C-alpha positions in Angstrom: -11.2 -15.1 -14.5 -8.2 -14.2 -12.4 -8.0 -17.8 -11.1 -7.0 -18.9 -14.6 -4.2 -16.3 -15.0 -0.5 -16.8 -14.4 1.0 -14.1 -12.2 4.6 -13.3 -11.6 5.8 -11.0 -8.9 9.3 -9.5 -9.5 10.7 -8.8 -6.0 10.0 -10.9 -2.9 9.8 -8.4 -0.1 7.1 -7.9 2.5 4.5 -6.5 0.1 5.1 -9.3 -2.4 4.5 -11.9 0.4 1.4 -10.1 1.5 0.0 -10.3 -2.0 0.9 -13.9 -2.3 -0.8 -14.7 1.0 -3.8 -12.7 0.1 -4.2 -14.4 -3.3 -3.9 -17.8 -1.7 -5.5 -17.5 1.7 -8.2 -17.4 2.7 -9.9 -16.3 -0.5 -8.1 -18.8 -2.8 -8.2 -16.3 -5.6 -5.4 -17.9 -7.5 -3.9 -21.5 -7.1 -0.3 -21.6 -6.0 0.9 -23.3 -9.3 -0.3 -20.1 -11.1 2.0 -17.8 -9.0 5.7 -17.2 -9.4 8.2 -14.9 -7.8 11.7 -13.8 -8.5 14.3 -12.1 -6.3 18.1 -11.9 -5.9 17.9 -13.6 -2.5 17.8 -17.4 -2.7 17.1 -17.5 1.0 14.0 -15.3 0.6 12.8 -17.3 -2.3 13.2 -20.6 -0.4 11.0 -19.1 2.4 8.3 -18.3 -0.1 8.5 -21.7 -1.7 8.3 -23.5 1.7 5.4 -21.4 2.9 3.2 -21.1 -0.2 4.4 -23.8 -2.6 4.8 -21.3 -5.4 7.4 -21.3 -8.2 10.5 -19.1 -7.6 13.6 -18.1 -9.5 16.5 -15.8 -9.2 16.2 -15.1 -13.0 13.5 -12.5 -13.6 13.1 -13.4 -17.3 12.5 -17.0 -16.5 9.3 -16.3 -14.6 8.2 -13.2 -16.6 8.1 -15.1 -19.9 5.1 -17.4 -19.2 3.3 -14.8 -17.1 0.0 -13.0 -18.1 0.3 -10.5 -15.3 3.6 -9.1 -14.1 3.7 -7.3 -10.7 6.7 -5.1 -10.2 7.4 -5.1 -6.5 11.0 -3.8 -6.5 12.6 -0.7 -5.1 12.3 2.4 -7.2 16.1 2.7 -7.4 16.4 -0.5 -9.4 13.2 -0.4 -11.5 14.9 0.8 -14.7 17.4 -2.1 -14.5 14.6 -4.6 -14.0 12.5 -3.1 -16.8 15.4 -3.3 -19.2 16.1 -6.9 -18.2 12.5 -8.1 -18.8 11.6 -5.8 -21.7 12.2 -8.4 -24.5 9.7 -10.7 -22.7 6.9 -8.1 -22.2 4.4 -7.4 -24.9 0.8 -6.1 -25.3 -0.6 -9.4 -24.1 0.8 -8.9 -20.6 -0.6 -6.7 -17.9 2.1 -4.9 -15.9 1.2 -3.7 -12.4 3.8 -1.5 -10.7 4.1 -1.0 -6.9 7.3 0.9 -7.2 6.8 4.1 -5.3 7.3 7.3 -7.2 7.8 5.6 -10.6 5.6 7.1 -13.2 3.8 5.1 -15.9 5.5 7.0 -18.7 8.9 5.7 -17.5 7.6 2.1 -17.6 6.0 2.5 -21.0 9.2 4.2 -22.4 11.2 1.1 -21.6 8.6 -1.6 -22.2 7.1 0.0 -25.3 3.3 0.3 -25.6 2.3 -1.8 -22.6 -0.8 -2.1 -20.5 0.3 -0.7 -17.2 -1.6 0.0 -13.9 0.3 1.8 -11.2 -0.7 1.1 -7.7 0.1 2.3 -4.2 -0.9 0.0 -1.4 0.1 0.5 2.3 1.7 -1.7 5.0 -1.7 -2.9 6.2 -1.6 -5.4 3.3 0.3 -7.5 5.8 -3.0 -8.0 7.7 -5.3 -7.9 4.7 -6.5 -4.4 5.5 -4.6 -2.2 3.0 -5.9 0.8 1.2 -4.6 0.7 -2.4 -4.9 3.4 -5.0 -4.8 2.4 -8.6 -4.0 4.5 -11.7 -4.3 3.1 -15.2 -1.9 3.9 -18.0 -3.2 5.0 -21.4 -3.1 1.5 -22.9 -4.8 -0.2 -19.9 -8.4 -1.4 -20.4 -11.3 -1.4 -18.1 -10.7 -5.2 -17.7 -7.1 -4.5 -16.6 -8.4 -2.2 -13.9 -10.9 -4.8 -12.8 -8.1 -7.4 -12.7 -5.8 -5.2 -10.7 -8.6 -4.4 -8.3 -9.3 -8.1 -7.8 -5.7 -8.7 -7.0 -5.4 -5.9 -4.4 -8.9 -6.4 -3.0 -7.4 -9.7 -1.7 -5.3 -7.6 0.7 -7.8 -4.8 1.5 -9.7 -2.1 -0.4 -9.1 -0.3 -3.6 -9.9 3.0 -5.3 -9.0 4.4 -8.8 -7.4 7.8 -9.0 -5.6 9.9 -11.6 -1.9 9.4 -11.7 -1.3 13.1 -10.8 -2.7 12.3 -7.4 -0.4 9.4 -6.6 2.0 11.5 -4.6 -1.0 12.7 -2.5 -2.0 9.1 -2.0 1.5 8.4 -0.7 1.2 11.3 1.7 -2.2 10.3 2.9 -2.9 6.5 2.9 0.6 5.4 2.0 2.1 7.1 5.0 -1.1 7.2 7.0 -0.4 4.0 9.0 2.7 5.6 10.4 0.8 8.6 11.6 -1.8 6.3 13.2 0.9 4.2 14.9 2.3 7.4 16.3 -1.1 8.3 17.7 -1.6 4.9 19.2 1.8 5.1 20.9 0.9 8.6 22.2 -2.4 7.3 23.6 -0.6 4.4 25.2 2.0 6.7 26.7 -0.9 8.8 28.1 -2.4 5.6 29.6 0.9 4.7 31.3 1.1 8.3 32.7 -2.4 8.0 34.3 -1.6 4.6 35.9 -2.0 1.7 33.5 0.6 -0.9 32.7 2.1 -0.6 29.2 0.4 -3.7 28.0 -3.1 -2.6 29.1 -2.5 0.9 27.9 -1.5 -0.3 24.4 -4.5 -2.6 24.2 -6.9 0.2 25.2 -5.3 2.6 22.7 -5.1 0.2 19.7 -8.6 -1.2 20.1 -10.0 2.3 20.5 -8.4 3.4 17.2 -9.5 0.1 15.5 -13.1 0.5 16.8 -13.3 4.1 15.7 -12.0 3.3 12.2 -14.5 0.4 11.9 -17.4 2.7 12.9 -16.3 5.2 10.3 -16.1 2.6 7.5 -19.2 0.6 8.3 -21.6 3.5 9.1 -20.4 5.8 6.3 -21.3 8.7 8.6 -19.3 11.9 8.6 -16.5 11.7 11.3 -17.7 14.8 13.0 -21.2 13.2 13.4 -19.6 10.2 15.0 -17.5 12.4 17.2 -20.6 14.2 18.4 -21.9 10.8 19.6 -19.0 10.7 22.1 -18.7 14.3 23.1 -21.5 15.0 25.6 -21.8 18.6 26.8 -19.2 19.4 29.4 -17.9 15.9 29.3 -14.5 14.2 29.2 -14.2 13.7 25.4 -14.9 17.4 24.5 -12.5 18.5 27.1 -9.8 16.3 25.6 -10.6 17.5 22.1 -10.3 21.1 23.3 -6.8 20.4 24.4 -5.9 18.7 21.2 -7.1 21.6 19.1 -5.5 24.1 21.4 -2.2 22.4 20.4 -3.1 22.4 16.7 -3.8 18.7 16.1 -5.9 19.2 12.9 -3.4 21.6 11.4 -0.5 19.4 12.3 -2.0 16.4 10.5 -3.0 18.4 7.4 0.6 19.9 7.3 2.1 16.4 7.7 0.1 15.0 4.7 1.0 18.0 2.6 4.7 17.8 3.5 4.8 14.0 2.8 3.1 14.6 -0.5 5.8 17.1 -1.5 8.5 14.7 -0.3 7.0 12.0 -2.5 7.2 14.4 -5.5 10.8 15.1 -4.7 11.7 11.4 -4.5 9.9 10.8 -7.8 12.2 13.5 -9.3 15.3 11.7 -8.0 16.0 14.2 -5.2 17.3 12.0 -2.4 18.6 14.9 -0.2 16.1 16.1 2.3 14.9 19.7 1.9 13.1 21.8 4.5 9.4 20.9 4.3 8.2 23.2 7.0 4.9 24.9 6.4 
């Protein structure tokens, strides 16, 4: 059972805190004494200790040694340094879960030797326990490892298993997806202000409409076009608005955005930090 496992999170940023909070509250998946975190920032670790009563250390090896599950929640730029630092304390008995964007499983296994690795890509909605997380197992990972990783990330949302070759596409779709939706919410709110609402009311109308639509899509499992048809009566307001959106290429713009973000994720994974023209 996951509740009996000792989990260490290397890195103490927002995603790490979201995981800690999800594992502890409200589900109580893991007791606080079974969770440890490490980070270079003493101030950040003090915050986590105060909020969640977990063990913390500025020494990665100190908290990795006793762990059964090691979650790598550090920036991709420093992942190799961290892996080399902890490599002597990671063996086949430990499950390594990597959140580092763009970092391939082969790189992790090259430094840590034959290790059970699951690569994951959650999104920012983990902060409100509504993340979409894609998981990809390495060649040494077992079905039980995938189940354990799923239990951890189900504490902050939903999970799916995909092939690693699709991880860049995951980044372009669900990883970056919240940013696209925030942009849409803001545009709807701007439109609300334009037609006479206060900013506060316009934003509430926009955000709740998006939330309600997403909830319907998830809970009914109906095709989005079928749900759309429930709103678009002949000659009505909704179909008139959709006509304008499509005249300005909304569907194509969203598809192009996901494709471009996918390509950019591939570039970043190859170490290309300079932006290239991604126009389609």
